[in-house]
C-alpha positions as protocol buffer text, in pm:
chain_id: "A"
residue {
  index: 1
  type: UNK
  ca { x: 27712 y: 2394 z: 12217 }
}
residue {
  index: 2
  type: UNK
  ca { x: 27943 y: 2304 z: 12519 }
}
residue {
  index: 3
  type: UNK
  ca { x: 28286 y: 2390 z: 12421 }
}
residue {
  index: 4
  type: UNK
  ca { x: 28165 y: 2450 z: 12086 }
}
residue {
  index: 5
  type: UNK
  ca { x: 28332 y: 2779 z: 12043 }
}
residue {
  index: 6
  type: UNK
  ca { x: 28438 y: 3075 z: 12245 }
}
residue {
  index: 7
  type: UNK
  ca { x: 28113 y: 3203 z: 12286 }
}
residue {
  index: 8
  type: UNK
  ca { x: 28058 y: 3075 z: 12579 }
}
residue {
  index: 9
  type: UNK
  ca { x: 28381 y: 3235 z: 12764 }
}
residue {
  index: 10
  type: UNK
  ca { x: 28309 y: 3550 z: 12588 }
}
residue {
  index: 11
  type: UNK
  ca { x: 27927 y: 3553 z: 12723 }
}
residue {
  index: 12
  type: UNK
  ca { x: 28072 y: 3523 z: 13082 }
}
residue {
  index: 13
  type: UNK
  ca { x: 28275 y: 3859 z: 12997 }
}
residue {
  index: 14
  type: UNK
  ca { x: 28019 y: 4103 z: 12923 }
}
residue {
  index: 15
  type: UNK
  ca { x: 28023 y: 4293 z: 13228 }
}
residue {
  index: 16
  type: UNK
  ca { x: 28419 y: 4420 z: 13164 }
}
residue {
  index: 17
  type: UNK
  ca { x: 28570 y: 4714 z: 13358 }
}
residue {
  index: 18
  type: UNK
  ca { x: 28669 y: 5012 z: 13179 }
}
residue {
  index: 19
  type: UNK
  ca { x: 29017 y: 4903 z: 13150 }
}
residue {
  index: 20
  type: UNK
  ca { x: 28914 y: 4565 z: 12961 }
}
residue {
  index: 21
  type: UNK
  ca { x: 28704 y: 4752 z: 12765 }
}
residue {
  index: 22
  type: UNK
  ca { x: 28997 y: 5004 z: 12655 }
}
residue {
  index: 23
  type: UNK
  ca { x: 29235 y: 4655 z: 12609 }
}
residue {
  index: 24
  type: UNK
  ca { x: 28975 y: 4522 z: 12362 }
}
residue {
  index: 25
  type: UNK
  ca { x: 28904 y: 4861 z: 12156 }
}
residue {
  index: 26
  type: UNK
  ca { x: 29298 y: 4882 z: 12136 }
}
residue {
  index: 27
  type: UNK
  ca { x: 29335 y: 4511 z: 12003 }
}
residue {
  index: 28
  type: UNK
  ca { x: 29062 y: 4539 z: 11744 }
}
residue {
  index: 29
  type: UNK
  ca { x: 29262 y: 4895 z: 11626 }
}
residue {
  index: 30
  type: UNK
  ca { x: 29539 y: 4724 z: 11581 }
}
residue {
  index: 31
  type: UNK
  ca { x: 29352 y: 4471 z: 11360 }
}
residue {
  index: 32
  type: UNK
  ca { x: 29235 y: 4763 z: 11180 }
}
residue {
  index: 33
  type: UNK
  ca { x: 29556 y: 4942 z: 11146 }
}
residue {
  index: 34
  type: UNK
  ca { x: 29618 y: 4619 z: 10944 }
}
residue {
  index: 35
  type: UNK
  ca { x: 29392 y: 4580 z: 10737 }
}
residue {
  index: 36
  type: UNK
  ca { x: 29414 y: 4882 z: 10597 }
}
residue {
  index: 37
  type: UNK
  ca { x: 29773 y: 4955 z: 10516 }
}
residue {
  index: 38
  type: UNK
  ca { x: 29750 y: 4585 z: 10331 }
}
residue {
  index: 39
  type: UNK
  ca { x: 29454 y: 4643 z: 10142 }
}
residue {
  index: 40
  type: UNK
  ca { x: 29310 y: 5025 z: 10159 }
}
residue {
  index: 41
  type: UNK
  ca { x: 29066 y: 5211 z: 10376 }
}
residue {
  index: 42
  type: UNK
  ca { x: 28694 y: 5114 z: 10151 }
}
residue {
  index: 43
  type: UNK
  ca { x: 28509 y: 4846 z: 10365 }
}
residue {
  index: 44
  type: UNK
  ca { x: 28313 y: 4821 z: 9987 }
}
residue {
  index: 45
  type: UNK
  ca { x: 28628 y: 4699 z: 9858 }
}
residue {
  index: 46
  type: UNK
  ca { x: 28847 y: 4566 z: 10145 }
}
residue {
  index: 47
  type: UNK
  ca { x: 28653 y: 4234 z: 10302 }
}
residue {
  index: 48
  type: UNK
  ca { x: 28889 y: 4170 z: 10593 }
}
residue {
  index: 49
  type: UNK
  ca { x: 28860 y: 4555 z: 10690 }
}
residue {
  index: 50
  type: UNK
  ca { x: 28451 y: 4498 z: 10654 }
}
residue {
  index: 51
  type: UNK
  ca { x: 28480 y: 4213 z: 10903 }
}
residue {
  index: 52
  type: UNK
  ca { x: 28690 y: 4344 z: 11136 }
}
residue {
  index: 53
  type: UNK
  ca { x: 28433 y: 4644 z: 11121 }
}
residue {
  index: 54
  type: UNK
  ca { x: 28155 y: 4432 z: 11197 }
}
residue {
  index: 55
  type: UNK
  ca { x: 28411 y: 4291 z: 11456 }
}
residue {
  index: 56
  type: UNK
  ca { x: 28459 y: 4602 z: 11618 }
}
residue {
  index: 57
  type: UNK
  ca { x: 28077 y: 4701 z: 11624 }
}
residue {
  index: 58
  type: UNK
  ca { x: 27970 y: 4399 z: 11797 }
}
residue {
  index: 59
  type: UNK
  ca { x: 28239 y: 4462 z: 12054 }
}
residue {
  index: 60
  type: UNK
  ca { x: 28087 y: 4797 z: 12106 }
}
residue {
  index: 61
  type: UNK
  ca { x: 28398 y: 4986 z: 11993 }
}
residue {
  index: 62
  type: UNK
  ca { x: 28241 y: 5367 z: 11866 }
}
residue {
  index: 63
  type: UNK
  ca { x: 28201 y: 5466 z: 11539 }
}
residue {
  index: 64
  type: UNK
  ca { x: 28374 y: 5725 z: 11577 }
}
residue {
  index: 65
  type: UNK
  ca { x: 28687 y: 5538 z: 11730 }
}
residue {
  index: 66
  type: UNK
  ca { x: 28666 y: 5301 z: 11400 }
}
residue {
  index: 67
  type: UNK
  ca { x: 28664 y: 5629 z: 11180 }
}
residue {
  index: 68
  type: UNK
  ca { x: 28926 y: 5786 z: 11349 }
}
residue {
  index: 69
  type: UNK
  ca { x: 29127 y: 5448 z: 11356 }
}
residue {
  index: 70
  type: UNK
  ca { x: 29069 y: 5351 z: 10934 }
}
residue {
  index: 71
  type: UNK
  ca { x: 29220 y: 5752 z: 10839 }
}
residue {
  index: 72
  type: UNK
  ca { x: 29505 y: 5742 z: 11053 }
}
residue {
  index: 73
  type: UNK
  ca { x: 29598 y: 5431 z: 10930 }
}
residue {
  index: 74
  type: UNK
  ca { x: 29561 y: 5535 z: 10542 }
}
residue {
  index: 75
  type: UNK
  ca { x: 29745 y: 5841 z: 10586 }
}
residue {
  index: 76
  type: UNK
  ca { x: 29996 y: 5689 z: 10853 }
}
residue {
  index: 77
  type: UNK
  ca { x: 30282 y: 5465 z: 10624 }
}
residue {
  index: 78
  type: UNK
  ca { x: 30542 y: 5555 z: 10894 }
}
residue {
  index: 79
  type: UNK
  ca { x: 30363 y: 5407 z: 11217 }
}
residue {
  index: 80
  type: UNK
  ca { x: 30455 y: 5060 z: 11376 }
}
residue {
  index: 81
  type: UNK
  ca { x: 30469 y: 4746 z: 11091 }
}
residue {
  index: 82
  type: UNK
  ca { x: 30267 y: 4447 z: 11279 }
}
residue {
  index: 83
  type: UNK
  ca { x: 30333 y: 4060 z: 11162 }
}
residue {
  index: 84
  type: UNK
  ca { x: 30048 y: 3827 z: 11243 }
}
residue {
  index: 85
  type: UNK
  ca { x: 30223 y: 3501 z: 11411 }
}
residue {
  index: 86
  type: UNK
  ca { x: 30053 y: 3225 z: 11562 }
}
residue {
  index: 87
  type: UNK
  ca { x: 30175 y: 3018 z: 11888 }
}
residue {
  index: 88
  type: UNK
  ca { x: 30134 y: 2659 z: 11983 }
}
residue {
  index: 89
  type: UNK
  ca { x: 30095 y: 2496 z: 12315 }
}
residue {
  index: 90
  type: UNK
  ca { x: 29989 y: 2301 z: 12582 }
}
residue {
  index: 91
  type: UNK
  ca { x: 29819 y: 2409 z: 12943 }
}
residue {
  index: 92
  type: UNK
  ca { x: 29784 y: 2157 z: 13226 }
}
residue {
  index: 93
  type: UNK
  ca { x: 29686 y: 1811 z: 13167 }
}
residue {
  index: 94
  type: UNK
  ca { x: 29742 y: 1834 z: 12790 }
}
residue {
  index: 95
  type: UNK
  ca { x: 29492 y: 2142 z: 12710 }
}
residue {
  index: 96
  type: UNK
  ca { x: 29569 y: 2252 z: 12362 }
}
residue {
  index: 97
  type: UNK
  ca { x: 29627 y: 2617 z: 12291 }
}
residue {
  index: 98
  type: UNK
  ca { x: 29642 y: 2835 z: 11980 }
}
residue {
  index: 99
  type: UNK
  ca { x: 29747 y: 3189 z: 12083 }
}
residue {
  index: 100
  type: UNK
  ca { x: 29664 y: 3434 z: 11759 }
}
residue {
  index: 101
  type: UNK
  ca { x: 29952 y: 3740 z: 11779 }
}
residue {
  index: 102
  type: UNK
  ca { x: 29972 y: 4059 z: 11607 }
}
residue {
  index: 103
  type: UNK
  ca { x: 30317 y: 4242 z: 11702 }
}
residue {
  index: 104
  type: UNK
  ca { x: 30554 y: 4446 z: 11629 }
}
residue {
  index: 105
  type: UNK
  ca { x: 30822 y: 4261 z: 11804 }
}
residue {
  index: 106
  type: UNK
  ca { x: 30820 y: 3945 z: 11781 }
}
residue {
  index: 107
  type: UNK
  ca { x: 31056 y: 3855 z: 12027 }
}
residue {
  index: 108
  type: UNK
  ca { x: 30857 y: 4021 z: 12296 }
}
residue {
  index: 109
  type: UNK
  ca { x: 30572 y: 3825 z: 12191 }
}
residue {
  index: 110
  type: UNK
  ca { x: 30709 y: 3520 z: 12217 }
}
residue {
  index: 111
  type: UNK
  ca { x: 30870 y: 3577 z: 12517 }
}
residue {
  index: 112
  type: UNK
  ca { x: 30550 y: 3656 z: 12661 }
}
residue {
  index: 113
  type: UNK
  ca { x: 30373 y: 3377 z: 12540 }
}
residue {
  index: 114
  type: UNK
  ca { x: 30643 y: 3104 z: 12663 }
}
residue {
  index: 115
  type: UNK
  ca { x: 30665 y: 3254 z: 13002 }
}
residue {
  index: 116
  type: UNK
  ca { x: 30292 y: 3239 z: 13010 }
}
residue {
  index: 117
  type: UNK
  ca { x: 30261 y: 2893 z: 12921 }
}
residue {
  index: 118
  type: UNK
  ca { x: 30572 y: 2785 z: 13147 }
}
residue {
  index: 119
  type: UNK
  ca { x: 30446 y: 2980 z: 13453 }
}
residue {
  index: 120
  type: UNK
  ca { x: 30086 y: 2802 z: 13455 }
}
residue {
  index: 121
  type: UNK
  ca { x: 30189 y: 2420 z: 13402 }
}
residue {
  index: 122
  type: UNK
  ca { x: 30218 y: 2411 z: 13016 }
}
residue {
  index: 123
  type: UNK
  ca { x: 30487 y: 2444 z: 12775 }
}
residue {
  index: 124
  type: UNK
  ca { x: 30495 y: 2606 z: 12413 }
}
residue {
  index: 125
  type: UNK
  ca { x: 30539 y: 2397 z: 12132 }
}
residue {
  index: 126
  type: UNK
  ca { x: 30651 y: 2391 z: 11759 }
}
residue {
  index: 127
  type: UNK
  ca { x: 30430 y: 2512 z: 11485 }
}
residue {
  index: 128
  type: UNK
  ca { x: 30196 y: 2201 z: 11416 }
}
residue {
  index: 129
  type: UNK
  ca { x: 30244 y: 2066 z: 11751 }
}
residue {
  index: 130
  type: UNK
  ca { x: 29866 y: 2128 z: 11860 }
}
residue {
  index: 131
  type: UNK
  ca { x: 29695 y: 2282 z: 11493 }
}
residue {
  index: 132
  type: UNK
  ca { x: 29607 y: 1940 z: 11403 }
}
residue {
  index: 133
  type: UNK
  ca { x: 29356 y: 1898 z: 11653 }
}
residue {
  index: 134
  type: UNK
  ca { x: 29111 y: 2195 z: 11532 }
}
residue {
  index: 135
  type: UNK
  ca { x: 28949 y: 2301 z: 11225 }
}
residue {
  index: 136
  type: UNK
  ca { x: 28914 y: 2643 z: 11109 }
}
residue {
  index: 137
  type: UNK
  ca { x: 28563 y: 2799 z: 11077 }
}
residue {
  index: 138
  type: UNK
  ca { x: 28331 y: 3134 z: 11092 }
}
residue {
  index: 139
  type: UNK
  ca { x: 28104 y: 3139 z: 11382 }
}
residue {
  index: 140
  type: UNK
  ca { x: 27838 y: 3397 z: 11371 }
}
residue {
  index: 141
  type: UNK
  ca { x: 27578 y: 3428 z: 11684 }
}
residue {
  index: 142
  type: UNK
  ca { x: 27251 y: 3556 z: 11704 }
}
residue {
  index: 143
  type: UNK
  ca { x: 27062 y: 3596 z: 12017 }
}
residue {
  index: 144
  type: UNK
  ca { x: 26739 y: 3401 z: 12003 }
}
residue {
  index: 145
  type: UNK
  ca { x: 26514 y: 3698 z: 12157 }
}
residue {
  index: 146
  type: UNK
  ca { x: 26281 y: 3795 z: 11899 }
}
residue {
  index: 147
  type: UNK
  ca { x: 26411 y: 3558 z: 11670 }
}
residue {
  index: 148
  type: UNK
  ca { x: 26202 y: 3303 z: 11465 }
}
residue {
  index: 149
  type: UNK
  ca { x: 26468 y: 2980 z: 11466 }
}
residue {
  index: 150
  type: UNK
  ca { x: 26285 y: 2791 z: 11150 }
}
residue {
  index: 151
  type: UNK
  ca { x: 26285 y: 3101 z: 10928 }
}
residue {
  index: 152
  type: UNK
  ca { x: 26675 y: 3195 z: 11053 }
}
residue {
  index: 153
  type: UNK
  ca { x: 26767 y: 2820 z: 10948 }
}
residue {
  index: 154
  type: UNK
  ca { x: 26603 y: 2918 z: 10617 }
}
residue {
  index: 155
  type: UNK
  ca { x: 26786 y: 3207 z: 10576 }
}
residue {
  index: 156
  type: UNK
  ca { x: 27123 y: 3071 z: 10728 }
}
residue {
  index: 157
  type: UNK
  ca { x: 27128 y: 2806 z: 10453 }
}
residue {
  index: 158
  type: UNK
  ca { x: 27025 y: 3023 z: 10174 }
}
residue {
  index: 159
  type: UNK
  ca { x: 27313 y: 3277 z: 10260 }
}
residue {
  index: 160
  type: UNK
  ca { x: 27533 y: 2994 z: 10209 }
}
residue {
  index: 161
  type: UNK
  ca { x: 27576 y: 2880 z: 10584 }
}
residue {
  index: 162
  type: UNK
  ca { x: 27742 y: 2527 z: 10625 }
}
residue {
  index: 163
  type: UNK
  ca { x: 27554 y: 2420 z: 10975 }
}
residue {
  index: 164
  type: UNK
  ca { x: 27308 y: 2545 z: 11246 }
}
residue {
  index: 165
  type: UNK
  ca { x: 27350 y: 2518 z: 11641 }
}
residue {
  index: 166
  type: UNK
  ca { x: 27066 y: 2652 z: 11923 }
}
residue {
  index: 167
  type: UNK
  ca { x: 27178 y: 2439 z: 12168 }
}
residue {
  index: 168
  type: UNK
  ca { x: 27237 y: 2703 z: 12402 }
}
residue {
  index: 169
  type: UNK
  ca { x: 26927 y: 2842 z: 12583 }
}
residue {
  index: 170
  type: UNK
  ca { x: 27031 y: 3250 z: 12492 }
}
residue {
  index: 171
  type: UNK
  ca { x: 27197 y: 3246 z: 12166 }
}
residue {
  index: 172
  type: UNK
  ca { x: 27163 y: 3053 z: 11807 }
}
residue {
  index: 173
  type: UNK
  ca { x: 27524 y: 2973 z: 11624 }
}
residue {
  index: 174
  type: UNK
  ca { x: 27558 y: 2961 z: 11241 }
}
residue {
  index: 175
  type: UNK
  ca { x: 27895 y: 2813 z: 11105 }
}
residue {
  index: 176
  type: UNK
  ca { x: 28051 y: 2896 z: 10779 }
}
residue {
  index: 177
  type: UNK
  ca { x: 28363 y: 2780 z: 10544 }
}
residue {
  index: 178
  type: UNK
  ca { x: 28634 y: 3019 z: 10719 }
}
residue {
  index: 179
  type: UNK
  ca { x: 28636 y: 3246 z: 10354 }
}
residue {
  index: 180
  type: UNK
  ca { x: 28251 y: 3265 z: 10345 }
}
residue {
  index: 181
  type: UNK
  ca { x: 28203 y: 3402 z: 10719 }
}
residue {
  index: 182
  type: UNK
  ca { x: 28185 y: 3793 z: 10531 }
}
residue {
  index: 183
  type: UNK
  ca { x: 27915 y: 3707 z: 10280 }
}
residue {
  index: 184
  type: UNK
  ca { x: 27675 y: 3468 z: 10534 }
}
residue {
  index: 185
  type: UNK
  ca { x: 27702 y: 3757 z: 10791 }
}
residue {
  index: 186
  type: UNK
  ca { x: 27613 y: 4053 z: 10561 }
}
residue {
  index: 187
  type: UNK
  ca { x: 27319 y: 3857 z: 10370 }
}
residue {
  index: 188
  type: UNK
  ca { x: 27175 y: 3764 z: 10725 }
}
residue {
  index: 189
  type: UNK
  ca { x: 27265 y: 4143 z: 10820 }
}
residue {
  index: 190
  type: UNK
  ca { x: 27063 y: 4263 z: 10507 }
}
residue {
  index: 191
  type: UNK
  ca { x: 26772 y: 4042 z: 10642 }
}
residue {
  index: 192
  type: UNK
  ca { x: 26769 y: 4229 z: 10961 }
}
residue {
  index: 193
  type: UNK
  ca { x: 26959 y: 4000 z: 11185 }
}
residue {
  index: 194
  type: UNK
  ca { x: 27224 y: 4153 z: 11424 }
}
residue {
  index: 195
  type: UNK
  ca { x: 27518 y: 3985 z: 11587 }
}
residue {
  index: 196
  type: UNK
  ca { x: 27625 y: 3908 z: 11930 }
}
residue {
  index: 197
  type: UNK
  ca { x: 27984 y: 3763 z: 11753 }
}
residue {
  index: 198
  type: UNK
  ca { x: 28102 y: 3673 z: 11446 }
}
residue {
  index: 199
  type: UNK
  ca { x: 28447 y: 3545 z: 11402 }
}
residue {
  index: 200
  type: UNK
  ca { x: 28694 y: 3274 z: 11222 }
}
residue {
  index: 201
  type: UNK
  ca { x: 28838 y: 3061 z: 11469 }
}
residue {
  index: 202
  type: UNK
  ca { x: 28992 y: 2749 z: 11597 }
}
residue {
  index: 203
  type: UNK
  ca { x: 28694 y: 2491 z: 11671 }
}
residue {
  index: 204
  type: UNK
  ca { x: 28870 y: 2163 z: 11849 }
}
residue {
  index: 205
  type: UNK
  ca { x: 28838 y: 1801 z: 11774 }
}
residue {
  index: 206
  type: UNK
  ca { x: 28802 y: 1641 z: 12111 }
}
residue {
  index: 207
  type: UNK
  ca { x: 28850 y: 1831 z: 12435 }
}
residue {
  index: 208
  type: UNK
  ca { x: 28973 y: 1804 z: 12765 }
}
residue {
  index: 209
  type: UNK
  ca { x: 28829 y: 1796 z: 13090 }
}
residue {
  index: 210
  type: UNK
  ca { x: 29027 y: 1933 z: 13370 }
}
residue {
  index: 211
  type: UNK
  ca { x: 28920 y: 1771 z: 13741 }
}
residue {
  index: 212
  type: UNK
  ca { x: 29225 y: 1862 z: 13946 }
}
residue {
  index: 213
  type: UNK
  ca { x: 29186 y: 2216 z: 14118 }
}
residue {
  index: 214
  type: UNK
  ca { x: 29508 y: 2323 z: 14065 }
}
residue {
  index: 215
  type: UNK
  ca { x: 29500 y: 2228 z: 13698 }
}
residue {
  index: 216
  type: UNK
  ca { x: 29144 y: 2432 z: 13678 }
}
residue {
  index: 217
  type: UNK
  ca { x: 29317 y: 2733 z: 13833 }
}
residue {
  index: 218
  type: UNK
  ca { x: 29604 y: 2760 z: 13663 }
}
residue {
  index: 219
  type: UNK
  ca { x: 29464 y: 2701 z: 13291 }
}
residue {
  index: 220
  type: UNK
  ca { x: 29200 y: 2975 z: 13387 }
}
residue {
  index: 221
  type: UNK
  ca { x: 29508 y: 3194 z: 13469 }
}
residue {
  index: 222
  type: UNK
  ca { x: 29682 y: 3102 z: 13207 }
}
residue {
  index: 223
  type: UNK
  ca { x: 29404 y: 3226 z: 12973 }
}
residue {
  index: 224
  type: UNK
  ca { x: 29318 y: 3550 z: 13149 }
}
residue {
  index: 225
  type: UNK
  ca { x: 29728 y: 3620 z: 13088 }
}
residue {
  index: 226
  type: UNK
  ca { x: 29712 y: 3505 z: 12714 }
}
residue {
  index: 227
  type: UNK
  ca { x: 29364 y: 3788 z: 12695 }
}
residue {
  index: 228
  type: UNK
  ca { x: 29491 y: 4062 z: 12900 }
}
residue {
  index: 229
  type: UNK
  ca { x: 29812 y: 4097 z: 12646 }
}
residue {
  index: 230
  type: UNK
  ca { x: 29799 y: 4350 z: 12392 }
}
residue {
  index: 231
  type: UNK
  ca { x: 30007 y: 4161 z: 12119 }
}
residue {
  index: 232
  type: UNK
  ca { x: 29704 y: 3822 z: 12137 }
}
residue {
  index: 233
  type: UNK
  ca { x: 29452 y: 3911 z: 11955 }
}
residue {
  index: 234
  type: UNK
  ca { x: 29249 y: 3553 z: 11991 }
}
residue {
  index: 235
  type: UNK
  ca { x: 29303 y: 3238 z: 12216 }
}
residue {
  index: 236
  type: UNK
  ca { x: 29126 y: 2916 z: 12150 }
}
residue {
  index: 237
  type: UNK
  ca { x: 29161 y: 2575 z: 12328 }
}
residue {
  index: 238
  type: UNK
  ca { x: 28985 y: 2242 z: 12365 }
}
residue {
  index: 239
  type: UNK
  ca { x: 28926 y: 2287 z: 12774 }
}
residue {
  index: 240
  type: UNK
  ca { x: 28566 y: 2129 z: 12771 }
}
residue {
  index: 241
  type: UNK
  ca { x: 28478 y: 2208 z: 13125 }
}
residue {
  index: 242
  type: UNK
  ca { x: 28582 y: 2598 z: 13107 }
}
residue {
  index: 243
  type: UNK
  ca { x: 28338 y: 2749 z: 13312 }
}
residue {
  index: 244
  type: UNK
  ca { x: 28463 y: 2557 z: 13634 }
}
residue {
  index: 245
  type: UNK
  ca { x: 28762 y: 2821 z: 13665 }
}
residue {
  index: 246
  type: UNK
  ca { x: 28561 y: 3115 z: 13870 }
}
residue {
  index: 247
  type: UNK
  ca { x: 28794 y: 3436 z: 13855 }
}
């Protein structure tokens, strides 16, 4: 599963500082706000909100925080309006990068994203410049401890999953069609499985391995800058040996 999804990167960041956790909560809160304003505050009828709540719980966002954000979003129509924007570009040595943002100021966000690309030896491209290198899919990650592999595989297929991986020593990975993530996750959840990660993501078809130490350092720093930006909701790339970056 080397480079297969964001999970290897997320796994390395489990030990977060309070400020980093607060940043994650802020980003998820923004997603919840947008989902509520678009389709209502009831997760039973708002599948997008249901997906984000599951993501929030997997990120250890307290239920009180989730309920408070939903209540505020459903009663405050005058607050900031956010739009979803996808940026594409290249990092050092041609690493393809997709940046997904949720912003109330597209000029500010575009300026920040362009600056990060430029500062660390990359360049921001036009729409479609790297998207063709990625496939969009749902990814569900389940920790292996206490889980029977054959039973999970059977349950995943029955739930409508499109593929199943067990190459990582710590987790199983279930992939779905983008629109089926919520249904498959809910079905597995009813069978008692808990999830370390469940999200629709961009998975690269091919990978780039960085050999130059400066390229490795600059690519790692670029990703850190993206992920530290409050407007950025997700970053995907085809850097094969991302674990070589030691911050």
